[in-house]
C-alpha positions in Angstrom: 0.1 0.1 0.0 1.2 3.4 -0.9 1.7 6.1 1.9 -0.8 9.1 1.7 2.2 11.5 1.2 4.9 8.9 -0.3 5.0 10.8 -3.3 6.4 13.9 -1.5 10.2 14.5 -1.3 11.6 13.3 1.9 12.0 16.7 3.7 8.4 17.5 2.9 7.2 14.2 3.8 8.9 14.5 7.3 7.5 18.0 7.6 3.9 16.7 7.2 4.5 14.0 9.7 6.0 16.5 12.2 2.8 18.7 11.9 0.4 15.8 12.2 2.2 14.7 15.3 2.2 18.3 16.8 -1.4 18.7 15.7 -2.3 15.2 17.6 -0.3 16.2 20.7 -2.2 19.7 20.7 -5.4 17.6 20.6 -4.5 15.2 23.5 -3.4 18.2 25.8 -6.7 19.8 25.0 -8.6 16.5 25.7 -6.5 15.9 28.8 -7.4 19.4 30.2 -11.2 18.8 29.3 -11.0 15.6 31.2 -9.3 17.1 34.4 -11.8 19.9 34.4 -14.8 17.6 34.5 -13.7 14.7 36.4 -13.9 15.7 40.4 -10.6 15.4 42.3 -10.3 11.8 43.6 -12.1 11.9 47.1 -11.7 9.8 50.1 -9.8 6.8 49.7 -11.0 3.3 50.9 -9.5 2.5 54.1 -7.7 -0.7 55.1 -9.2 -2.5 58.3 -6.0 -1.4 60.1 -6.4 2.3 59.0 -10.1 2.1 60.0 -9.4 1.0 63.5 -6.9 4.1 63.7 -9.7 6.3 62.4 -11.9 4.9 65.1 -9.4 5.6 67.7 -8.7 9.3 66.5 -12.6 9.9 66.6 -12.7 8.6 70.0 -9.7 10.6 71.2 -10.2 13.8 69.4 -13.8 13.9 67.8 -15.1 13.5 64.2 -14.8 17.1 63.4 -11.0 17.1 63.8 -10.5 14.4 61.3 -8.6 15.2 58.0 -7.3 13.4 55.1 -4.0 13.7 53.4 -4.6 14.7 49.7 -0.9 14.1 48.3 2.0 12.5 49.8 4.0 14.4 52.4 7.7 14.0 53.1 8.6 15.6 56.2 11.9 17.5 55.8 12.3 19.2 59.1 12.5 18.1 62.7 9.0 17.3 64.0 7.5 17.1 60.6 5.5 13.9 59.6 6.0 11.8 56.4 2.5 10.8 55.4 0.8 9.0 52.5 -2.1 10.3 50.3 -5.3 9.0 51.8 -4.0 8.7 55.6 -6.3 10.2 58.2 -5.0 12.3 60.8 -6.8 14.4 63.6 -6.0 18.0 64.1 -4.2 19.2 67.4 -3.4 22.7 66.6 -3.8 24.7 63.7 -0.4 26.3 63.8 3.0 25.2 64.5 5.2 26.5 67.7 5.9 29.8 65.8 2.4 30.4 65.2 2.8 29.6 61.3 -0.7 28.6 60.3 0.4 26.9 57.1 1.8 23.9 59.2 -0.7 22.2 61.6 0.2 19.7 64.4 -1.7 16.4 63.7 -2.0 13.2 65.5 -1.4 10.3 63.0 -2.6 7.6 65.1 0.5 7.4 67.1 3.1 9.7 65.8 2.2 13.3 66.4 4.2 16.4 64.2 3.5 18.9 61.6 2.3 18.8 58.2 1.5 21.4 55.5 -2.2 22.4 56.1 -2.7 22.8 52.3 -2.4 19.0 52.0 -5.0 18.2 54.3 -8.9 18.2 53.6 -11.6 17.6 56.2 -12.7 13.9 56.3 
């Protein structure tokens, strides 16, 4: 079978290929953006039985209104920072750090306690 642009000289043929690839890439990017705007951000993650027990103990200690879910992985870089995985449940102890910085919250992760970025928590 003959290629649709097989009659073109080679440089022109490659130009056609490159243009159509760029066009397809642009369409794909537009499709991805459209898809991201209509799909809601992934909500609450299903919990493992061990995680469920931890949540129940956090609720009994701190109350349900203090529970937050981690929205993306957190790797603690400073002393007293916690390293947590997306989907983990924590209880809010204080909505500021020791210096009064409200972008770092003190949380109980069901055992370890430490600071996490407030922006990576959502009410559970």
